C-alpha positions in Angstrom: 34.7 17.8 -5.3 37.5 15.6 -6.5 37.8 12.0 -5.5 40.2 9.1 -6.3 38.3 5.9 -7.0 40.2 2.7 -6.4 38.5 -0.4 -7.8 36.4 -0.2 -10.9 34.3 -3.3 -10.7 30.5 -3.5 -11.0 29.8 -1.0 -8.2 33.1 1.0 -8.2 32.8 2.0 -11.9 29.1 3.0 -11.5 29.8 5.0 -8.4 32.5 6.9 -10.3 30.0 7.5 -13.2 27.3 8.8 -10.9 29.8 11.2 -9.3 30.9 12.5 -12.7 27.3 13.0 -13.8 26.9 15.0 -10.6 29.8 17.3 -11.5 32.5 15.8 -9.4 36.0 15.1 -10.6 37.1 11.5 -10.5 40.7 10.1 -10.7 40.3 6.4 -11.6 42.6 3.4 -10.8 42.2 -0.3 -11.1 44.6 -3.3 -11.8 42.5 -3.8 -14.9 43.8 -1.3 -17.5 40.6 -1.8 -19.7 38.4 -0.7 -16.8 40.5 2.4 -16.3 40.5 3.2 -20.0 36.7 2.7 -20.2 36.1 5.3 -17.4 38.7 7.6 -18.9 36.8 7.6 -22.2 33.8 8.9 -20.2 35.6 11.8 -18.7 37.6 10.5 -15.7 41.2 11.3 -15.1 43.1 8.0 -15.2 46.0 6.7 -13.1 48.2 3.7 -13.6 49.1 3.4 -9.9 48.1 4.6 -6.5 51.1 6.9 -6.5 50.0 8.5 -9.7 46.5 8.9 -8.4 47.7 10.6 -5.3 49.8 13.0 -7.4 46.7 14.0 -9.4 44.4 14.7 -6.5 44.0 18.1 -4.9 44.5 18.4 -1.1 43.0 17.3 1.1 43.0 14.2 -1.0 40.0 11.8 -0.9 40.4 8.2 -1.7 37.4 5.8 -2.1 38.3 2.1 -2.1 35.7 -0.2 -3.6 37.2 -3.6 -3.5 36.3 -7.1 -2.1 36.5 -7.4 1.6 39.6 -9.1 3.0 43.1 -9.1 1.5 42.4 -6.8 -1.5 41.0 -4.1 0.7 43.5 -4.6 3.5 46.5 -4.3 1.2 45.1 -1.2 -0.6 44.2 0.6 2.7 47.7 -0.1 4.0 49.2 1.3 0.8 47.0 4.4 0.9 47.9 5.1 4.6 51.6 5.0 3.5 50.9 7.5 0.7 48.6 9.9 2.5 49.5 13.2 4.2 47.8 14.7 7.3 44.3 15.8 6.5 43.7 13.2 3.7 40.6 11.0 3.8 40.3 7.3 3.1 36.9 5.8 2.4 36.1 2.1 2.3 32.8 1.5 0.5 33.1 -2.3 0.2 31.5 -4.9 2.5 34.2 -4.8 5.1 33.9 -6.3 8.6 33.2 -3.4 11.0 35.9 -4.5 13.5 38.5 -4.0 10.7 37.2 -0.4 10.3 37.7 0.3 14.0 41.3 -0.9 13.7 42.1 1.0 10.5 40.6 4.2 11.9 43.0 4.0 14.8 45.9 3.5 12.5 44.8 6.5 10.4 44.5 8.7 13.5 48.1 8.1 14.4 49.0 9.8 11.1 46.4 12.5 11.3 44.4 10.9 8.6 40.6 10.5 8.4 38.9 7.1 7.9 35.3 6.7 6.8 33.4 3.5 6.3 30.4 3.5 3.9 28.0 0.5 3.8 26.8 0.8 0.3 23.6 -0.8 -1.0 22.2 -0.5 -4.5 24.1 -3.1 -6.5 24.4 -2.9 -10.2 21.3 -0.6 -10.3 22.9 2.2 -8.3 24.0 4.3 -11.3 20.4 5.1 -12.1 18.6 4.5 -8.8 21.2 5.9 -6.5 22.9 4.2 -3.5 21.6 3.8 0.0 24.6 4.6 2.3 25.3 3.9 6.0 28.3 6.0 7.0 30.7 5.7 9.9 33.4 8.2 10.9 34.1 11.6 12.5 31.3 14.1 12.3 33.4 16.8 10.7 34.8 14.5 8.1 31.4 13.1 7.1 30.1 16.7 6.8 33.1 17.5 4.5 32.1 14.6 2.3 28.4 15.4 2.2 28.4 16.7 -1.4 29.7 13.3 -2.5 27.1 11.4 -0.5 24.3 13.7 -1.6 25.2 13.0 -5.3 25.3 9.3 -4.8 22.1 9.0 -2.9 18.7 8.3 -4.5 17.2 11.6 -3.2 13.5 11.9 -2.1 12.2 10.1 -5.2 8.5 9.2 -5.2 8.5 7.7 -1.7 6.0 9.6 0.6 7.8 11.4 3.4 7.4 10.0 6.9 5.2 12.1 9.2 6.8 13.2 12.5 10.4 13.1 11.4 12.8 15.9 12.4 12.8 18.3 9.5 16.3 19.6 10.3 18.2 16.5 9.1 16.7 15.0 5.9 19.7 12.8 5.0 17.9 9.6 5.9 15.0 10.6 3.7 17.4 11.2 0.8 19.0 7.8 1.3 22.1 8.1 3.6 22.8 8.4 7.3 25.8 9.1 9.5 25.4 6.0 11.7 28.2 6.8 14.2 32.0 6.5 14.6 34.2 4.4 12.5 32.8 0.9 12.0 29.2 2.0 12.6 28.4 2.3 8.9 29.6 -1.2 8.0 27.9 -2.6 11.1 24.5 -1.2 10.0 25.1 -2.5 6.5 26.1 -5.9 7.9 22.8 -6.2 9.7 21.0 -4.9 6.5 22.5 -7.8 4.6 21.6 -10.3 7.3 18.0 -9.1 7.1 18.2 -9.4 3.3 19.1 -13.1 3.7 16.0 -13.6 5.7 13.7 -11.8 3.3 15.1 -13.6 0.3 14.7 -17.0 2.1 11.1 -16.2 2.9 10.3 -15.5 -0.8 12.3 -18.6 -1.9 10.5 -21.0 0.4 7.1 -19.5 -0.4 7.5 -19.9 -4.1 8.9 -23.4 -3.6 5.7 -24.3 -1.8 3.6 -22.8 -4.6 5.6 -24.7 -7.3 5.3 -28.0 -5.5 1.5 -27.9 -5.2 1.5 -29.7 -8.5 3.3 -32.6 -7.1 2.1 -36.1 -7.8 2.6 -36.9 -4.1 -0.7 -35.0 -3.5 -4.1 -36.3 -4.2 -5.3 -35.1 -7.6 -8.1 -32.8 -6.2 -5.5 -30.9 -4.1 -3.0 -30.3 -6.9 -2.8 -26.8 -8.3 -0.7 -25.8 -11.3 0.0 -22.3 -10.2 1.5 -19.7 -12.6 4.4 -18.4 -10.6 5.2 -15.4 -12.8 1.6 -14.3 -12.4 1.8 -14.7 -8.6 5.0 -12.6 -8.4 3.4 -10.0 -10.6 0.1 -9.7 -8.7 2.0 -9.5 -5.4 4.0 -6.6 -6.6 0.7 -4.5 -7.0 -0.9 -3.5 -3.7 0.3 -6.5 -1.6 1.9 -6.1 1.8 4.8 -8.3 0.7 5.7 -6.1 -2.2 9.4 -5.1 -2.4 12.3 -4.6 -4.8 13.3 -8.2 -4.2 9.8 -9.3 -5.3 10.3 -7.0 -8.4 13.5 -8.9 -9.2 11.7 -12.2 -8.6 8.9 -11.3 -11.0 11.5 -10.3 -13.6 13.4 -13.5 -13.3 10.3 -15.8 -13.4 8.9 -13.9 -16.4 12.1 -14.6 -18.4 12.7 -18.2 -17.2 9.6 -19.8 -15.6 11.6 -22.8 -14.3 14.8 -20.9 -13.5 16.7 -23.5 -15.5 19.6 -21.2 -16.0 20.4 -21.4 -12.2 21.9 -24.3 -10.3 20.7 -23.0 -7.0 24.2 -23.2 -5.3 23.8 -20.0 -3.4 26.9 -18.1 -2.3 27.2 -15.8 0.7 29.7 -12.9 1.0 30.2 -13.0 4.7 27.8 -10.4 6.1 25.2 -13.0 7.1 27.8 -14.9 9.1 29.0 -11.7 10.7 25.5 -10.7 11.7 24.9 -14.0 13.5 28.3 -13.5 15.3 27.1 -10.1 16.4 23.8 -11.6 17.6 25.7 -14.1 19.6 27.9 -11.4 21.2 24.8 -9.5 22.2 22.7 -12.5 23.2 20.0 -11.6 20.7 17.9 -14.5 19.3 18.1 -14.4 15.5 16.2 -17.5 14.4 15.2 -16.3 10.9 18.6 -14.8 10.0 20.6 -17.8 11.1 18.2 -20.3 9.4 18.6 -18.3 6.2 22.4 -18.4 6.4 22.3 -22.2 7.0 20.0 -22.7 4.1 22.6 -21.2 1.8 25.2 -23.6 3.1 22.8 -26.5 2.5 22.1 -25.3 -1.0 25.7 -26.1 -2.0 25.0 -29.8 -1.2 21.5 -30.3 -2.5 19.5 -27.4 -4.1 15.8 -26.8 -4.5 13.7 -24.5 -6.8 13.7 -22.0 -3.9 17.5 -22.0 -4.0 17.4 -21.2 -7.7 15.2 -18.3 -6.9 17.7 -17.1 -4.3 20.4 -17.2 -7.0 18.2 -15.3 -9.4 17.5 -12.5 -6.9 21.3 -12.2 -6.0 22.1 -11.9 -9.7 19.3 -9.4 -10.2 20.4 -6.9 -7.6 24.1 -7.4 -7.5 25.2 -9.4 -10.6 26.4 -12.1 -8.1 27.3 -15.4 -9.8 26.5 -18.7 -8.2 29.1 -20.7 -6.1 31.1 -22.7 -8.7 30.9 -26.5 -8.6 34.0 -28.1 -7.2 
């Protein structure tokens, strides 16, 4: 298939590369001319504007926006709606608020356009590992786009197949699902990120406790100088708390035992906040997720070793930089 990729940042450029490796045609556009030229040197068709991109795409045209949530995505989707003709498809693969998807999908329907939201997980490693995708939109449109999602997904890999699953739809096993109508994809991804906050906070607090066992505040016979890189490494192997986040933790600690390259001022990109808002709307208790979000806010005032570990994990999976000092 042919697809127009708008936004060639860390994830957008790698999504385009994975699609090209899978035999799809990519028309690439970004405000950064160097990013466009770099992808062009790898085989993408380049465009210097959204209008030029639209002219170079075969109908029905498929546009994938991979931009930061908020104003950059909003203005780009508005521009694409103005450019599109009936039957064209607009995909938002960024971390958009799901209620914005519902509104945009309604605007697209008024022009006989198709809107699809894709919650995309995989970070800077997605080019090689593939992307886990949670998709919202009309069933027929999602089916039309299936070759794109199949190429981007991780596939079966080495994970054992789950007994008892319906064998007629293996998309979830290959790393992507049609979650429901417009907004459902980003809603599932939003909760995914809220859970991620909680998991990361648990690791951060646990390793902080391990590190501080050497504190002089404790009696000498109860002090342990625990090798944190070794703990992270052994937990990766056969432990019930093993995970990719723990893999990233082990890597960060192996390279920098004290995590001195991190300040511990931990940013958040909005999804944790939105998840707590959803929990409040549904009257669902979310103690762990809300505490993890508030811990990030607290880290910007006074940080701990655990906060440094949070920053290290965020950088490891997504290349996210710390909140700058004011």
